[in-house]
C-alpha positions as CSV (number, residue, x, y, z in Angstrom):
1,M,-46.1,-19.2,-9.5
2,S,-42.5,-19.9,-10.6
3,R,-39.8,-21.1,-8.3
4,R,-36.3,-19.8,-8.3
5,T,-33.4,-21.8,-7.1
6,V,-30.6,-20.3,-5.2
7,S,-27.0,-21.4,-5.7
8,W,-25.2,-20.9,-2.5
9,N,-21.9,-21.5,-4.2
10,T,-22.6,-18.6,-6.6
11,I,-23.6,-16.3,-3.7
12,D,-20.5,-17.3,-1.7
13,R,-18.2,-16.8,-4.7
14,A,-19.7,-13.3,-5.4
15,G,-19.0,-12.3,-1.8
16,H,-15.4,-13.6,-2.1
17,N,-14.8,-11.8,-5.4
18,S,-16.1,-8.4,-4.0
19,R,-13.4,-8.2,-1.4
20,P,-10.6,-5.7,-2.1
21,K,-7.4,-7.3,-3.4
22,I,-4.2,-6.4,-1.6
23,P,-1.5,-5.7,-4.2
24,A,1.6,-8.0,-4.1
25,G,4.3,-6.6,-1.8
26,L,2.2,-3.8,-0.2
27,L,3.1,-4.8,3.4
28,S,6.8,-5.2,2.6
29,A,6.8,-1.9,0.7
30,R,5.2,-0.2,3.7
31,A,7.9,-1.6,6.0
32,Q,10.6,-0.5,3.6
33,V,9.2,3.0,3.5
34,Q,9.1,3.2,7.3
35,G,12.6,1.9,7.5
36,F,13.7,4.6,4.9
37,A,12.2,7.3,7.0
38,R,13.8,6.0,10.2
39,F,17.3,5.2,8.9
40,Q,17.8,8.0,6.4
41,R,16.3,10.5,8.9
42,R,13.9,11.9,6.4
43,P,10.6,12.0,8.2
44,L,7.5,11.7,6.0
45,V,5.7,14.3,8.1
46,V,7.3,17.6,9.2
47,A,5.4,20.0,11.4
48,G,2.1,18.2,10.8
49,K,2.4,18.4,7.0
50,F,3.4,15.8,4.5
51,D,6.9,16.0,3.1
52,R,6.1,15.0,-0.5
53,S,9.8,14.9,-1.5
54,A,10.5,12.3,1.2
55,I,7.4,10.3,0.4
56,M,8.3,10.2,-3.3
57,T,11.9,9.3,-2.6
58,A,10.9,6.5,-0.2
59,A,8.4,5.2,-2.8
60,A,11.0,5.1,-5.6
61,I,13.3,3.1,-3.4
62,A,10.6,0.7,-2.4
63,A,9.4,0.3,-6.0
64,T,12.9,-0.8,-7.0
65,G,12.8,-3.4,-4.2
66,L,9.4,-4.6,-5.4
67,Q,10.6,-5.0,-8.9
68,E,13.5,-7.1,-7.8
69,R,11.5,-9.2,-5.4
70,Y,8.2,-9.7,-7.2
71,G,9.1,-9.1,-10.9
72,L,6.6,-6.3,-11.3
73,T,6.7,-3.7,-14.0
74,R,7.9,-0.3,-13.0
75,T,4.4,1.1,-13.2
76,A,2.8,-1.6,-11.0
77,A,5.7,-1.4,-8.5
78,L,5.6,2.4,-8.2
79,S,1.8,2.3,-7.8
80,T,2.0,-0.2,-5.0
81,A,5.0,1.7,-3.4
82,L,3.1,5.0,-3.5
83,K,0.1,3.5,-1.8
84,A,2.4,2.1,0.9
85,A,4.2,5.4,1.3
86,W,1.0,7.4,1.7
87,Q,-0.3,4.8,4.2
88,A,2.9,5.1,6.2
89,A,2.8,8.9,6.0
90,K,-0.8,9.0,7.2
91,M,0.1,6.7,10.1
92,A,3.1,8.9,11.0
93,R,0.9,12.0,11.0
94,T,-1.7,10.4,13.2
95,A,1.0,9.1,15.6
96,A,2.6,12.6,15.8
97,A,-0.7,14.2,16.6
98,H,-1.3,12.0,19.6
């Protein structure tokens, strides 16, 4: 009968690597999107439906801020900003429903 050794460091590292990575600037982009909706008076949700124009506008503004702050490419910044904008819109729709 053969014996197999277990490396706990390998197991721990595998668990750590399987966690989802939070993109750089996601939280600040979400705050910027929420600020855009509040100060520009363009809500992300109108009558229970997403306002895609407002979401895209907010994401474009947040992406510019991410590029300046973190030095990301336009593609990476817009990807992160869109994730943040949709998160903010979903939270706004949930808050409006309650």
